[in-house]
N, C-alpha and C positions, 0 to 999 in steps of 0.2 A: 474482473470486475463489472464488466458490462452484462454478463450473465446474472450476477449477484443483484444489480440493480434492476434488472428486467424482472427477476423472481420477487424482489423485494416489494417493487411497485405494482407488480402484477401486469406488466406491460407486454404486449405482443410485439414482434419486430416491427411491424408497420406502425404501431403507435410510437415506438421509440424513434422510428425514422423521422416521424413528423416533429417529435420533441428536439431532436439533435440536428434536424436539417440535412441528414445523410441518407441516402437511399437504404432501403431494406436489404437490397442485394449487397451492398457495400457492408453494411453491419453484419449480415450473414458471414460474409468472406472473412471479416475481422474475428468473428466468433469462431470461425474454423481455424484460426492460427495464422492468417495472412496479415502482413504488417500494413497499417493504413498509411496513406500519404500525409504529408504535414498538414494539410487543411482539414482532413479528416481526423488526424490525431488531436488537433487543437479543439475541434468541436466535441469529441469524445471526452477530453480532459475537462473541458467546461461543464458538460452535461453530467459527468461523474461528480464534479466538485473537488478535484484533487489537483495537486500540483503536477506538472509535466515532469518535474525533476524526479518524481517517484518512479518513472519508466526509464529515465537515461542514467545509464551507470556512471558514477563519479569515477575520476581517476584516483581519488584517495579512498582506499578501503573502508567500508562502514564497520563501526564496531557492532558486536551482536546486539546490544541494547538499542542502537540506532536502527538496525535492520528490523528489529522486532517493532519498535515504535512506528517505522514507516508502513509495516502491515497492519497494525492497529489503526492507524489514521486512515488507511485506505478501506478499511472494513466498514461499508455502508450500514451495516446492522448495528454498529456502535455508535451512541452519541458522542460527540466530540469531547466532552468532559469525562466520559468514562474510558475512551480511549487514552486521553491524557493521564488519568489516575492509573491505569493499568500500566502505561509507559513508565510513570514515575516509580511505581512499584517493582517492575522489572530492572530498572536502572539501580535502585537502591539495593535489591537482593544481589544484583550481579557484582555491584561495587563491594558489598560486604564479603561475598564469596572470594573475590580476587584479593581482598585484604587478608582473608584468612589463609589463603594459598601462599601469600607474601611471608605472612608469620611463620608458617610451617617450613618454608625454604629458608628463613634466617635461623630458626632453631636448629635445623638440620646442618647448616653450615657453621654452627658455633662448635 
């Protein structure tokens, strides 16, 4: 997400460092797969404009539509209303598919 934001906004690491208040060295380490400390994580989440929950695995497993929606919301290239519309479409299609599977199973068991 950091790389996508840099690319989308046409920012260099040093420019992002100024915007986030995080050193360019720390940003570079995070971009290379190192986990940030809590303060850095909070600054990055604020800068990205996403919920920290997106990065914290929940104890309860997400459904497929919920996981897809989380990815759509996190995509900085999608306007929020488009991400929401796509998520609604996925949820409706998934629900319809699951209902069809249920119908087939009921017919098979009769």
